[in-house]
N, C-alpha and C positions, 0 to 999 in steps of 0.2 A: 504494500500500500504506500503510495506516494504521500509525503507530508512536508509542508513548509511551515517553519516557525519564524514569525516576525517578532523580534525582541528589541527592547531599548538596548543600545550598545553597552557592554560591560564597563566601558571607560567612564560611564556616568557614575559608577561606584566611587571613582576618585573624588567626585564632588562630595559624597557622603563622608569620606575620610577627611577632606579639607574642612568641612563644616564641624566635624567632631574635634579637630585640632583647634579651630577657632573658638569653639564653645568651652574648651578646657579651662582657660584662665578664669572665665566668668563662673563656670560651674563649681569651682572650688573656693570661691570667695566666701560664701556663707553656706551653712548646712541647709540641705533641701534643694539647692540649685542644681544638683546632679540630675534632676529630672529633665534638664535641658538636653541631655543625651538622647532623649526620645526622638527629637527632630531628625538628627542624622540617621538614627536606626530606622525610623519610619520611612525616610526617603530611600534608604538602601532596600528595605523590604518592598517598597513600591516599584523600584527599578527591576528587582529580581522577579516580582510577581506578574507585572503587566506583560502580556504577550497575546498574540493571535496565532492560532494554529489552523492551517488550511489543509484539508485532506480532499480526496476525490468525492467524498460524500457530504462534508459539512465544513463550516467555519466555527471555531471555538474562540470566543473573546474572553480572555481571563483578566479580570480586574483586581482591585485591591482586596475585596471581600467576597468575591464570587466569580462564577463564569456563566456565560450564555452561549448556547449552541444554536446556530442557524443552519438549517439544511439548505443545500443549493436549490432544492425544489421550492422552498418557501421564500427565496430571495427575490424581491421585486426589482431592486436596483441598488446601486451604490451611490451615495451622495458624496460628492467631492467637496471638501472643505479647503478653502484657499490656504489657510495656515492651520495645520492640525492633522489629525488622523481621519481616515475615511470612516463613513458611517454606512452600515448595511441597513437597507430599508426592507422590512419584511412585507409580505403580501397584505397584512393587516395595518400597514403604514406605521408600525412602530420602528424606531431606529435603535440600532445597536452600534456603539462605538467600537471600532476595531483598533485596539491599542497597537501602536508601532507600525501601522500600515499607512503608507503615504501614496500619493499619486504615482510615484516612480515604481511602485510595486505592482501596478496593474498588469503588465505583461506576465509576471509570475503567477498572479491570480488567474489570469486567462488560461495559462497552461495547465494549472492544477485543476481548474473547474471544467476542463474539457470544452472551452469556448463559451461557456455560459456568461462569463464576464468578457465583454469585447476588449480586444487588445488595441489600444489607441495607436501604438506604433505600427501595427500592421495596416490600419486604415490610412495612416499618414504615408506609409511607403507605397500603398496602392495608388493614392492620389498623386504622389510625386511621380510615380512611373507613368501614370496616365497623362500627366502634364508634359513630361519629357517626350512621350510618344507623340502627343499632339504637336509639340514644338518641332519635333523631327519631321513630321508630315508637312508642316507649314514651310519649313526650310527646304525640304526636297521639292515641294511644289513651286517655291520661288526660284530655286535653281533650275528646275525644268523650264519655267517660263523664260528665264534669262538665256538658257541655251537655245531655245527655239528662236529667239529674236536675233542672236548674234551668230549662231551656228557653232559656237564653242561652249563647252560645259561651263557653268557659273564658277566653279572652283578653280578653273584653269585660265579663265579669261584675264587678259592683261589690260592695264590701262595705258592709254597713249597720251 
């Protein structure tokens, strides 16, 4: 079974370590301030826990306190958010945030879903190929018209 896992990069844990180092002087000033270590630990837990797993059958969005499974058959669409993670829209119009999945991951989602999620790169490539083919036909048509007028092919024609 094919499986893709989208995670927050592990280097984000360095931020938790940095926060813990910065909190240390304040945490030991007075008794009870050690509770400040909850913030870097909570952030580290959030980084490790948040992920989206995509298989051939479903998407599993795992958040801080739970997980949500969306089967490909009940997926209506994906909502693209300009800055942030994608949202899966179910057939009943409820949205599920897909942690760590961004617009750049759409080709991978298209591959794992068997084409249920359209690949934007494939459509762009098809449009580009069609435009190049159209431009090639237009250039060959102009070259043929020039060669008919002068008797020499347009690419070999010299200027006097």
